[in-house]
VEXNU-955213 format. One record per residue (C-alpha): x, z, y; residue in one letter; residue number from 1. Coordinates in steps of 0.1 Angstrom, whole numbers, plus 5000, padded with zeros to 4 digits. Example, Ala and Ser with C-alpha at 12.3 -4.5 7.8 and 13.67 -1.06 7.14 Angstrom:
BEGIN
+------+------+------+------+-----+
|   px |   pz |   py | code | pos |
+------+------+------+------+-----+
| 5123 | 5078 | 4955 |    A |   1 |
| 5137 | 5071 | 4989 |    S |   2 |
+------+------+------+------+-----+
//
This chain:
BEGIN
+------+------+------+------+-----+
|   px |   pz |   py | code | pos |
+------+------+------+------+-----+
| 3592 | 2111 | 8313 |    M |   1 |
| 3582 | 2114 | 8276 |    D |   2 |
| 3616 | 2115 | 8257 |    L |   3 |
| 3603 | 2091 | 8230 |    S |   4 |
| 3596 | 2064 | 8257 |    I |   5 |
| 3630 | 2072 | 8273 |    L |   6 |
| 3647 | 2065 | 8240 |    W |   7 |
| 3627 | 2033 | 8235 |    F |   8 |
| 3641 | 2021 | 8268 |    V |   9 |
| 3676 | 2033 | 8260 |    L |  10 |
| 3676 | 2015 | 8227 |    I |  11 |
| 3665 | 1984 | 8246 |    A |  12 |
| 3695 | 1989 | 8269 |    V |  13 |
| 3719 | 1993 | 8238 |    L |  14 |
| 3706 | 1960 | 8224 |    W |  15 |
| 3710 | 1944 | 8258 |    T |  16 |
| 3747 | 1955 | 8258 |    G |  17 |
| 3752 | 1941 | 8223 |    Y |  18 |
| 3735 | 1908 | 8229 |    L |  19 |
| 3752 | 1901 | 8262 |    V |  20 |
| 3787 | 1911 | 8249 |    L |  21 |
| 3785 | 1899 | 8213 |    E |  22 |
| 3766 | 1869 | 8225 |    G |  23 |
| 3797 | 1853 | 8240 |    F |  24 |
| 3817 | 1864 | 8210 |    D |  25 |
| 3793 | 1845 | 8188 |    F |  26 |
| 3794 | 1815 | 8212 |    G |  27 |
| 3831 | 1813 | 8211 |    V |  28 |
| 3831 | 1816 | 8173 |    G |  29 |
| 3806 | 1787 | 8170 |    M |  30 |
| 3827 | 1766 | 8194 |    L |  31 |
| 3856 | 1766 | 8170 |    L |  32 |
| 3837 | 1738 | 8152 |    S |  33 |
| 3827 | 1719 | 8183 |    L |  34 |
| 3853 | 1724 | 8210 |    F |  35 |
| 3888 | 1714 | 8198 |    P |  36 |
| 3901 | 1678 | 8204 |    R |  37 |
| 3931 | 1657 | 8194 |    G |  38 |
| 3954 | 1659 | 8164 |    T |  39 |
| 3953 | 1686 | 8138 |    K |  40 |
| 3981 | 1704 | 8156 |    E |  41 |
| 3963 | 1702 | 8189 |    E |  42 |
| 3930 | 1714 | 8174 |    K |  43 |
| 3948 | 1743 | 8158 |    H |  44 |
| 3964 | 1753 | 8191 |    A |  45 |
| 3931 | 1751 | 8209 |    E |  46 |
| 3914 | 1772 | 8182 |    R |  47 |
| 3941 | 1798 | 8188 |    R |  48 |
| 3933 | 1798 | 8225 |    V |  49 |
| 3896 | 1803 | 8218 |    L |  50 |
| 3902 | 1832 | 8194 |    I |  51 |
| 3927 | 1848 | 8218 |    N |  52 |
| 3901 | 1848 | 8246 |    T |  53 |
| 3880 | 1873 | 8226 |    I |  54 |
| 3908 | 1888 | 8205 |    G |  55 |
| 3911 | 1920 | 8226 |    P |  56 |
| 3874 | 1927 | 8229 |    V |  57 |
| 3853 | 1914 | 8200 |    W |  58 |
| 3855 | 1945 | 8179 |    D |  59 |
| 3847 | 1967 | 8209 |    G |  60 |
| 3816 | 1947 | 8215 |    N |  61 |
| 3803 | 1955 | 8181 |    E |  62 |
| 3802 | 1992 | 8190 |    V |  63 |
| 3769 | 1984 | 8208 |    W |  64 |
| 3753 | 1973 | 8175 |    L |  65 |
| 3765 | 2004 | 8157 |    L |  66 |
| 3752 | 2026 | 8185 |    T |  67 |
| 3718 | 2008 | 8186 |    A |  68 |
| 3714 | 2012 | 8149 |    G |  69 |
| 3724 | 2048 | 8149 |    G |  70 |
| 3702 | 2056 | 8179 |    A |  71 |
| 3672 | 2040 | 8161 |    T |  72 |
| 3679 | 2060 | 8130 |    F |  73 |
| 3681 | 2093 | 8149 |    A |  74 |
| 3654 | 2087 | 8176 |    A |  75 |
| 3628 | 2067 | 8155 |    F |  76 |
| 3635 | 2073 | 8118 |    P |  77 |
| 3602 | 2057 | 8107 |    E |  78 |
| 3610 | 2026 | 8127 |    W |  79 |
| 3644 | 2024 | 8112 |    Y |  80 |
| 3630 | 2028 | 8077 |    A |  81 |
| 3602 | 2002 | 8081 |    T |  82 |
| 3625 | 1977 | 8099 |    L |  83 |
| 3654 | 1979 | 8075 |    F |  84 |
| 3632 | 1978 | 8044 |    S |  85 |
| 3609 | 1950 | 8056 |    G |  86 |
| 3637 | 1929 | 8071 |    F |  87 |
| 3661 | 1937 | 8043 |    Y |  88 |
| 3672 | 1902 | 8033 |    L |  89 |
| 3678 | 1888 | 8068 |    P |  90 |
| 3696 | 1920 | 8079 |    L |  91 |
| 3717 | 1919 | 8048 |    L |  92 |
| 3727 | 1883 | 8055 |    L |  93 |
| 3736 | 1893 | 8091 |    I |  94 |
| 3757 | 1922 | 8078 |    L |  95 |
| 3775 | 1900 | 8053 |    L |  96 |
| 3782 | 1874 | 8079 |    A |  97 |
| 3796 | 1901 | 8103 |    L |  98 |
| 3818 | 1915 | 8075 |    I |  99 |
| 3832 | 1880 | 8067 |    V | 100 |
| 3838 | 1875 | 8104 |    R | 101 |
| 3857 | 1907 | 8108 |    V | 102 |
| 3879 | 1899 | 8077 |    V | 103 |
| 3886 | 1864 | 8090 |    A | 104 |
| 3897 | 1877 | 8124 |    F | 105 |
| 3920 | 1902 | 8108 |    E | 106 |
| 3936 | 1880 | 8082 |    Y | 107 |
| 3938 | 1847 | 8101 |    R | 108 |
| 3972 | 1853 | 8115 |    G | 109 |
| 3988 | 1871 | 8085 |    K | 110 |
| 4003 | 1839 | 8071 |    I | 111 |
| 4021 | 1813 | 8093 |    A | 112 |
| 4002 | 1784 | 8077 |    S | 113 |
| 3978 | 1759 | 8094 |    A | 114 |
| 3958 | 1756 | 8061 |    V | 115 |
| 3954 | 1793 | 8058 |    W | 116 |
| 3943 | 1795 | 8094 |    A | 117 |
| 3917 | 1767 | 8090 |    R | 118 |
| 3901 | 1784 | 8061 |    R | 119 |
| 3896 | 1816 | 8081 |    F | 120 |
| 3884 | 1796 | 8111 |    D | 121 |
| 3856 | 1784 | 8088 |    V | 122 |
| 3847 | 1819 | 8080 |    L | 123 |
| 3847 | 1829 | 8116 |    I | 124 |
| 3823 | 1801 | 8123 |    Q | 125 |
| 3800 | 1811 | 8094 |    V | 126 |
| 3801 | 1847 | 8107 |    G | 127 |
| 3791 | 1835 | 8141 |    S | 128 |
| 3764 | 1809 | 8134 |    W | 129 |
| 3744 | 1830 | 8109 |    V | 130 |
| 3739 | 1861 | 8131 |    P | 131 |
| 3733 | 1839 | 8162 |    A | 132 |
| 3702 | 1824 | 8145 |    V | 133 |
| 3690 | 1854 | 8125 |    L | 134 |
| 3690 | 1879 | 8154 |    W | 135 |
| 3666 | 1856 | 8172 |    G | 136 |
| 3644 | 1852 | 8141 |    V | 137 |
| 3642 | 1890 | 8137 |    A | 138 |
| 3634 | 1898 | 8173 |    F | 139 |
| 3609 | 1870 | 8175 |    A | 140 |
| 3590 | 1885 | 8146 |    N | 141 |
| 3589 | 1919 | 8164 |    L | 142 |
| 3573 | 1901 | 8194 |    V | 143 |
| 3548 | 1882 | 8172 |    R | 144 |
| 3539 | 1912 | 8150 |    G | 145 |
| 3544 | 1918 | 8113 |    V | 146 |
| 3521 | 1926 | 8084 |    L | 147 |
| 3521 | 1964 | 8078 |    L | 148 |
| 3499 | 1985 | 8055 |    D | 149 |
| 3483 | 2018 | 8065 |    A | 150 |
| 3515 | 2037 | 8056 |    D | 151 |
| 3536 | 2015 | 8079 |    H | 152 |
| 3553 | 1996 | 8051 |    Q | 153 |
| 3560 | 1959 | 8057 |    Y | 154 |
| 3540 | 1938 | 8032 |    V | 155 |
| 3546 | 1903 | 8046 |    G | 156 |
| 3575 | 1892 | 8024 |    G | 157 |
| 3606 | 1873 | 8033 |    F | 158 |
| 3591 | 1838 | 8038 |    W | 159 |
| 3565 | 1851 | 8063 |    A | 160 |
| 3594 | 1859 | 8086 |    L | 161 |
| 3603 | 1822 | 8088 |    L | 162 |
| 3573 | 1812 | 8108 |    N | 163 |
| 3575 | 1785 | 8136 |    P | 164 |
| 3576 | 1811 | 8164 |    F | 165 |
| 3604 | 1830 | 8148 |    A | 166 |
| 3624 | 1799 | 8140 |    L | 167 |
| 3622 | 1788 | 8176 |    L | 168 |
| 3634 | 1823 | 8185 |    G | 169 |
| 3664 | 1818 | 8163 |    G | 170 |
| 3671 | 1784 | 8180 |    L | 171 |
| 3667 | 1802 | 8214 |    T | 172 |
| 3694 | 1828 | 8207 |    T | 173 |
| 3716 | 1800 | 8192 |    L | 174 |
| 3716 | 1779 | 8224 |    V | 175 |
| 3718 | 1810 | 8247 |    L | 176 |
| 3749 | 1822 | 8229 |    F | 177 |
| 3765 | 1788 | 8228 |    L | 178 |
| 3759 | 1786 | 8266 |    L | 179 |
| 3772 | 1821 | 8271 |    H | 180 |
| 3803 | 1815 | 8250 |    G | 181 |
| 3811 | 1782 | 8268 |    S | 182 |
| 3810 | 1799 | 8301 |    L | 183 |
| 3832 | 1826 | 8289 |    Y | 184 |
| 3858 | 1801 | 8276 |    V | 185 |
| 3856 | 1784 | 8310 |    A | 186 |
| 3862 | 1818 | 8327 |    L | 187 |
| 3891 | 1827 | 8304 |    K | 188 |
| 3910 | 1793 | 8302 |    T | 189 |
| 3926 | 1769 | 8327 |    D | 190 |
| 3933 | 1732 | 8331 |    G | 191 |
| 3918 | 1707 | 8307 |    E | 192 |
| 3903 | 1735 | 8284 |    L | 193 |
| 3885 | 1750 | 8314 |    R | 194 |
| 3871 | 1716 | 8324 |    A | 195 |
| 3859 | 1708 | 8289 |    R | 196 |
| 3843 | 1742 | 8285 |    A | 197 |
| 3823 | 1736 | 8317 |    R | 198 |
| 3812 | 1703 | 8302 |    T | 199 |
| 3799 | 1721 | 8271 |    F | 200 |
| 3783 | 1747 | 8293 |    A | 201 |
| 3764 | 1720 | 8312 |    A | 202 |
| 3750 | 1705 | 8280 |    R | 203 |
| 3740 | 1739 | 8265 |    F | 204 |
| 3725 | 1750 | 8298 |    A | 205 |
| 3700 | 1721 | 8298 |    V | 206 |
| 3692 | 1728 | 8261 |    A | 207 |
| 3687 | 1765 | 8269 |    A | 208 |
| 3663 | 1757 | 8298 |    V | 209 |
| 3642 | 1736 | 8274 |    V | 210 |
| 3644 | 1757 | 8242 |    V | 211 |
| 3644 | 1792 | 8257 |    A | 212 |
| 3618 | 1782 | 8282 |    G | 213 |
| 3595 | 1769 | 8255 |    A | 214 |
| 3599 | 1801 | 8234 |    W | 215 |
| 3595 | 1825 | 8264 |    A | 216 |
| 3563 | 1808 | 8276 |    V | 217 |
| 3549 | 1809 | 8240 |    W | 218 |
| 3558 | 1845 | 8237 |    A | 219 |
| 3544 | 1854 | 8270 |    Q | 220 |
| 3511 | 1836 | 8266 |    V | 221 |
| 3504 | 1845 | 8230 |    A | 222 |
| 3519 | 1880 | 8225 |    F | 223 |
| 3529 | 1896 | 8257 |    S | 224 |
| 3515 | 1914 | 8288 |    V | 225 |
| 3511 | 1904 | 8324 |    A | 226 |
| 3542 | 1922 | 8339 |    W | 227 |
| 3567 | 1905 | 8316 |    T | 228 |
| 3560 | 1872 | 8334 |    W | 229 |
| 3586 | 1886 | 8359 |    A | 230 |
| 3612 | 1886 | 8331 |    A | 231 |
| 3603 | 1850 | 8321 |    V | 232 |
| 3607 | 1839 | 8358 |    A | 233 |
| 3640 | 1857 | 8361 |    V | 234 |
| 3653 | 1841 | 8329 |    A | 235 |
| 3642 | 1806 | 8341 |    A | 236 |
| 3657 | 1810 | 8375 |    L | 237 |
| 3689 | 1823 | 8360 |    S | 238 |
| 3693 | 1793 | 8336 |    L | 239 |
| 3687 | 1769 | 8365 |    V | 240 |
| 3713 | 1788 | 8385 |    G | 241 |
| 3737 | 1784 | 8356 |    V | 242 |
| 3733 | 1746 | 8358 |    V | 243 |
| 3740 | 1745 | 8395 |    V | 244 |
| 3769 | 1770 | 8397 |    L | 245 |
| 3786 | 1756 | 8366 |    N | 246 |
| 3785 | 1721 | 8382 |    A | 247 |
| 3802 | 1736 | 8413 |    R | 248 |
| 3830 | 1752 | 8392 |    G | 249 |
| 3817 | 1788 | 8398 |    R | 250 |
| 3818 | 1798 | 8362 |    E | 251 |
| 3821 | 1835 | 8370 |    G | 252 |
| 3788 | 1835 | 8387 |    W | 253 |
| 3773 | 1812 | 8361 |    A | 254 |
| 3785 | 1836 | 8334 |    F | 255 |
| 3768 | 1864 | 8352 |    G | 256 |
| 3735 | 1845 | 8354 |    L | 257 |
| 3737 | 1836 | 8317 |    S | 258 |
| 3741 | 1873 | 8310 |    A | 259 |
| 3711 | 1880 | 8332 |    L | 260 |
| 3690 | 1855 | 8312 |    A | 261 |
| 3698 | 1874 | 8280 |    I | 262 |
| 3689 | 1907 | 8297 |    V | 263 |
| 3656 | 1891 | 8308 |    S | 264 |
| 3649 | 1880 | 8272 |    A | 265 |
| 3655 | 1916 | 8260 |    V | 266 |
| 3630 | 1928 | 8286 |    V | 267 |
| 3605 | 1903 | 8275 |    L | 268 |
| 3610 | 1913 | 8238 |    I | 269 |
| 3607 | 1951 | 8243 |    F | 270 |
| 3580 | 1947 | 8269 |    G | 271 |
| 3559 | 1927 | 8245 |    S | 272 |
| 3564 | 1953 | 8218 |    M | 273 |
| 3554 | 1984 | 8239 |    Y | 274 |
| 3537 | 2008 | 8231 |    P | 275 |
| 3546 | 1999 | 8196 |    D | 276 |
| 3580 | 1996 | 8179 |    V | 277 |
| 3566 | 1973 | 8153 |    M | 278 |
| 3534 | 1956 | 8165 |    P | 279 |
| 3508 | 1946 | 8138 |    G | 280 |
| 3501 | 1910 | 8132 |    L | 281 |
| 3467 | 1897 | 8145 |    D | 282 |
| 3455 | 1932 | 8154 |    G | 283 |
| 3465 | 1947 | 8121 |    G | 284 |
| 3481 | 1982 | 8116 |    P | 285 |
| 3511 | 1988 | 8138 |    S | 286 |
| 3538 | 2014 | 8142 |    L | 287 |
| 3537 | 2031 | 8176 |    S | 288 |
| 3565 | 2048 | 8195 |    I | 289 |
| 3547 | 2081 | 8191 |    A | 290 |
| 3543 | 2078 | 8153 |    D | 291 |
| 3579 | 2066 | 8148 |    A | 292 |
| 3596 | 2092 | 8170 |    S | 293 |
| 3617 | 2122 | 8161 |    S | 294 |
| 3610 | 2157 | 8174 |    T | 295 |
| 3615 | 2166 | 8210 |    D | 296 |
| 3645 | 2188 | 8201 |    Y | 297 |
| 3663 | 2160 | 8184 |    T | 298 |
| 3656 | 2136 | 8214 |    L | 299 |
| 3668 | 2163 | 8238 |    T | 300 |
| 3701 | 2168 | 8220 |    V | 301 |
| 3706 | 2130 | 8218 |    M | 302 |
| 3699 | 2126 | 8255 |    T | 303 |
| 3726 | 2151 | 8265 |    W | 304 |
| 3751 | 2134 | 8241 |    V | 305 |
| 3742 | 2100 | 8257 |    A | 306 |
| 3746 | 2113 | 8292 |    V | 307 |
| 3781 | 2126 | 8284 |    I | 308 |
| 3795 | 2099 | 8262 |    L | 309 |
| 3779 | 2066 | 8275 |    T | 310 |
| 3799 | 2066 | 8308 |    P | 311 |
| 3831 | 2070 | 8287 |    V | 312 |
| 3824 | 2040 | 8266 |    V | 313 |
| 3814 | 2019 | 8295 |    I | 314 |
| 3846 | 2029 | 8314 |    A | 315 |
| 3868 | 2022 | 8285 |    Y | 316 |
| 3853 | 1987 | 8279 |    Q | 317 |
| 3855 | 1979 | 8316 |    T | 318 |
| 3892 | 1988 | 8316 |    W | 319 |
| 3898 | 1966 | 8285 |    T | 320 |
| 3882 | 1936 | 8302 |    Y | 321 |
| 3902 | 1942 | 8333 |    W | 322 |
| 3935 | 1945 | 8315 |    V | 323 |
| 3929 | 1912 | 8296 |    F | 324 |
| 3914 | 1893 | 8325 |    R | 325 |
| 3941 | 1866 | 8327 |    R | 326 |
| 3933 | 1829 | 8319 |    R | 327 |
| 3949 | 1813 | 8289 |    L | 328 |
| 3962 | 1779 | 8279 |    T | 329 |
| 3978 | 1764 | 8248 |    T | 330 |
| 4012 | 1770 | 8266 |    A | 331 |
| 4006 | 1807 | 8264 |    D | 332 |
| 4003 | 1808 | 8226 |    M | 333 |
| 4035 | 1822 | 8210 |    P | 334 |
| 4049 | 1808 | 8178 |    A | 335 |
| 4029 | 1821 | 8147 |    P | 336 |
| 4042 | 1855 | 8137 |    A | 337 |
| 4027 | 1858 | 8102 |    G | 338 |
| 4046 | 1856 | 8069 |    L | 339 |
| 4054 | 1823 | 8054 |    T | 340 |
| 4042 | 1815 | 8019 |    W | 341 |
| 4079 | 1816 | 8007 |    K | 342 |
| 4082 | 1852 | 8018 |    K | 343 |
| 4049 | 1861 | 8001 |    V | 344 |
| 4061 | 1845 | 7968 |    R | 345 |
| 4094 | 1863 | 7971 |    D | 346 |
| 4077 | 1896 | 7977 |    A | 347 |
| 4056 | 1892 | 7947 |    L | 348 |
| 4086 | 1883 | 7925 |    G | 349 |
| 4078 | 1846 | 7923 |    G | 350 |
| 4113 | 1832 | 7928 |    S | 351 |
| 4149 | 1841 | 7921 |    D | 352 |
| 4157 | 1849 | 7957 |    T | 353 |
| 4158 | 1885 | 7968 |    P | 354 |
| 4123 | 1899 | 7975 |    A | 355 |
| 4113 | 1911 | 8010 |    V | 356 |
| 4104 | 1947 | 8014 |    K | 357 |
| 4067 | 1956 | 8006 |    P | 358 |
| 4064 | 1969 | 8042 |    S | 359 |
| 4069 | 1933 | 8054 |    D | 360 |
| 4035 | 1924 | 8040 |    L | 361 |
| 4018 | 1952 | 8060 |    A | 362 |
+------+------+------+------+-----+
//
């Protein structure tokens, strides 16, 4: 096999891993604004449960994004340059949202204060909603095609990216991730939380069938090739299966089918792009795999590195999910362990009481 084609496929695999794993992360983050019920204290406890379902794994899931970006830079430098310069603003917004999300996860539990936690909950939500939409917008534009000049520079401008097809793509990833996240919560919780998560999953599954189905058919008819109809069919059957299995309380199988729907969407996206990495709009200039590729020597070295290290990453992540497989409820949440505001003020010399050691703030 031509190594450039092999790496086009491998990058598609890396994006698949990212969207499947980070997809439920985003879904859980978005559910923080939709899921909790009851008093302020009960909502706070339920948000803690949601965050703890992804707490051990969310940062590991982001490794797939870093690897996909690094592989694109090394294997297809011209694709990387054209993509990141042309899509600069939406990708910058995604990056800022992800940074805000990381900071919010890390700082949320540092102070034992419900007000402090709510503020960072909002940031987690922002850091989840924004990428969930913008990733769909970006990939939909790659399927539709973009305006490139003869030197493979994007010349369409920011507003050209916000076309109806791309916006529907953003809505598609939004509902798919909400569905994926709801099923993950149902899989990781028990009791009333589990039942409510299944109710949310049922609603989002119907929305996903309609929205994702409309986008997939539009993409297939207008921009894709004959063989990707198989991916559309698999995605449709998977989402219908999610509705049936979720109603029967088989959330594990339903979660697997929602992951399969995302995998099918990636196959449709990359299958529609091939043999280009950035198709031209309306038959205009495009950037092909061959034109964007690195040298054979570079691709050969990358292939050996991938063969050696990829199984290690997969094994480690599999082990992590196995270790943290237990279901959670609000009863499993320990008392907040963060500092109180009084200790913070004392440490900063804000009162007459003895200050705590600086190491207490670490």
